[in-house]
N, C-alpha and C positions, 0 to 999 in steps of 0.2 A: 477436577471438574473442568470440562472443557470451557464453560463460560467463565471460569475464575483465572482471567488473565488480564493484563494491563490493557490490552486492546478492548475487552469486553467493558471494563472499568471506565475507560475512555467514552465508549459509546453511552453505558448508563449514566455519565457525568458524576462518577465518585472520583475520578482522577481529573484535574484539568489538562487541557491541551489546547494549543494554537490552531484551532480549526479554521481550515480555509474552504472546506466545501462540505455540503451535507444535503442529504435528500431521503428518501424513505427506503433506497437501497443500500445506501454506503455513507461513509464519513471518510473525510480526508485531513490531515493536520500534518503540521512541521514535525520533523524527526527531532528530538531532543540530543540525538547522538549523531548530527548530520555528517554525512561523508562526503558531501559536496556542498557548495555555496547555496545551492537550493536542493532540498533533500525532503520530499512529502510522501507520507505513507497513505494508502488509499486502502481502506478495510471494507469489507461488506458486514452489512448488520447481521446478516445470516450467520449462525455459527459452522463455519468450516475449518477444521483444525488445520490443515495443510492442503497443498496443490493436488497431491495424490488421493485426497477424498473427493474430489470434484465428480459429478456424475452428470449425466446428460441432462438432468433438470435444471443443472447450474448455467447452461448455455447463454440464456439471455442475460444472466447476472454478470457473466465475464465480459461480455459483448460491453454490457453497461460500465463495468469498471474501466475499460479501455476507452471508452468515450469520455469518461470523467476525466482519465489522464490527459486526453489530448486538450480538453476545454482547460485543465489546469495549466498545461505547459504552455498554452497561449496566454492565459491570463498572467502567468509568472515570467513572461517575457524569454521563455525558452525558445526562441524562433531559430537559433544557431544549432540546435540539436539536444538530446536528451536521452537518458537510458531508462528503461523500466526493467526492474530486476523482481523475480519472484524466487525466494529462497524455499527448499523443500526439504524439511526433516533436518536431523542432526548434522548429516554428512554435507547437506547442501547449503548450510548456515543458517538454517531457520532458530530464532531463539524465542519467539512467541507462539504458541500454539493456535494462531488465529491467522487463516489465509490473510494476505496483505502484498500488496505491490509497493515497491519503492520507485518514486519517480524522482529522478536526480538529474541535475544540469548545473549550468554555470562554470563549467570547467572542460577541459578535455579528457575523455576516457580512452582508455587502450584495450587492447586485445593481446592475450588472453586476459578476461578480468581478475581471475582469482591467484 
């Protein structure tokens, strides 16, 4: 079932998380498998399995998620730069079937990333 994933369980408070932001549209929390000194996951409350499932109706939600990322980057002192990553499906590296943004900072990032 789509709603039966670790992120939905965090939203439903069935699993604890170090939450750093929350509103009626989304939730953000520190990643327990951090890939950078600062690594926060931003997830919508709306059930969207993956980036490829977005529709025109999700336009405002996506904008909101990006603005939350900007707010968190400021609050987390990522003034010297940060990276936002969205993995899509298995080959794109997505491991949880719930749309999420990785906000990462606190170290240098290089290109290509993978």
